[in-house]
Phi, psi and omega in degrees: 000129177251115180253127177255126178250126181239105180299159178205196184300317182279345178222075187292337179217158182249115182282150176300328180296325177293315180300321179295319180295320180295316180297321180295321183278320186278336180111163186294336184273004181291143173247128182240127175242129175253115182265135179271351181203166177294331177295317177296321179296318181297327183296331183251002191301327185299335185254004187274135177258324184227138176240133168249106183138200183273160174216140179252163176303322180295319177294317182299324181297335181267353183282129180248331186242004186296131178233343185206135174238129174250115186283152174247016173240150185286322178275139182270353191301324182288343179270346192265053172283158190307317182298321179291314182300319185276000181266175176269002181292129179281148179231127176225176180180204183267032174307125180087353183257351187256002186297327185295310183283331174294322178291320175304314183292324176305315182283333174298315178293318181298315180291331175299328179276309188289332179255008177057035181293317181299318179297316182295319179295317180296321182284340175046238186295343180272000185295329184299320182288346180257006186299326179295320178294319177301311184299327180290337183260341184287148176211159179277154173273345178308124177085351178283160179258124176264119177258121185248120181258107186100104188249058172266212183300316180291314180301320180292323178289325175298317180298320179300316181289321179298317179298322179295334177273004179083018181272155170269138186244134170230155184210151172234153177209150180286343179250162175278095183250154182291154176287185178221172178302335182269335183235106187288334180214127177267116182287156172282167182298340179292350179252018179301317181301320179297319177298316182297321181289330188271330193280145170271334174227131176246124180237156180251130169242029190265148166277168175269118176223177178296334180276336183260348180300128180058028177300320178270090184244191183301321180296314181300314181293329179292337180278340184283159177295148176294344178264000187281154176244147179244131180232130181225116178238013184257288180220134182294332183287354176290341186239149171273104187295325178297319179293323178296313179301315180296321181294319179290314183295329181270355180082013177290329168227165188273335182170181183209146172241123188230136170252355183226151182233174181293338172211152184222130359289151179284126182304148184298334181265010179292136184296342177300326181296330186250002179287125181301141177063028167244123177246140185225147169235158191271062177055056181245002183297336183282003183272138175198146177292345182258349192300306187292324180295321177298317182289323179290325174301316179296318180301316180293321175297322181292330177301315179296319179294320180298314180295330181272357181073027181257161178301143182274151170289143176065028180287140185258133173282104189296325181289332179266337176093010179200000000 
């Protein structure tokens, strides 16, 4: 077995301890290559059976023996180019493992809005003279309704935190998924409009697919309460940013907390930066001191499953995109 490891943002370096674990699980005859660049990866691609890391269409075109890719990014969309989707190559990753820190970030953005933290930080030494205005705008989450669109790992972790804040939780999902202690019934996607009308906060736990692209558009924002907040920490392409800006500026919704944008990096002159009551972070919700270790633990478990011909943990349905 030839395993190619390609470091990236979430795994900037490869520790010797990981290589030892892979050798122990894969067997003495395993060959491991660590590529420092896509060019180095391309040079050995013809002989690679398993990849831990990213893969591009150009790399894929050179692959002759590839059977499995384990992603080091939470979203699968960048891996799902047509050649990959239409192939027999399996794709797995940290699906279901990133919900905790994405949910933490969701609430960081939400509290920045509800407690006017972002405004106070921006106003810095001038914040004291604005404290009366802040206090007039701040509100508690106790008793508010959290609407979660997509009730997978991220959505469930958002619900856990929302319940701790005294919020009522409702959720929709395209699949028939089980409820949780916080959400007694998971609605089908046909009740999305009802969720949008009912919620005080609307959050996304969705992957990016052809069905979810621009799901949050002008129509969706028009259904929300004028006091509602929208929070998105998954993929920027889920929302129509022009429609979001218009909705906030016109008062159709009260504001938004975003970790993702319609393009990245978002240009300095993009109106999202200057839209009142929109707070943004630069796609950092995916960071955690536990993230890479959790995913590498899964990869090593998957090596054993792969060798045994059993289903992989965190396997992605390529045709559905998640």
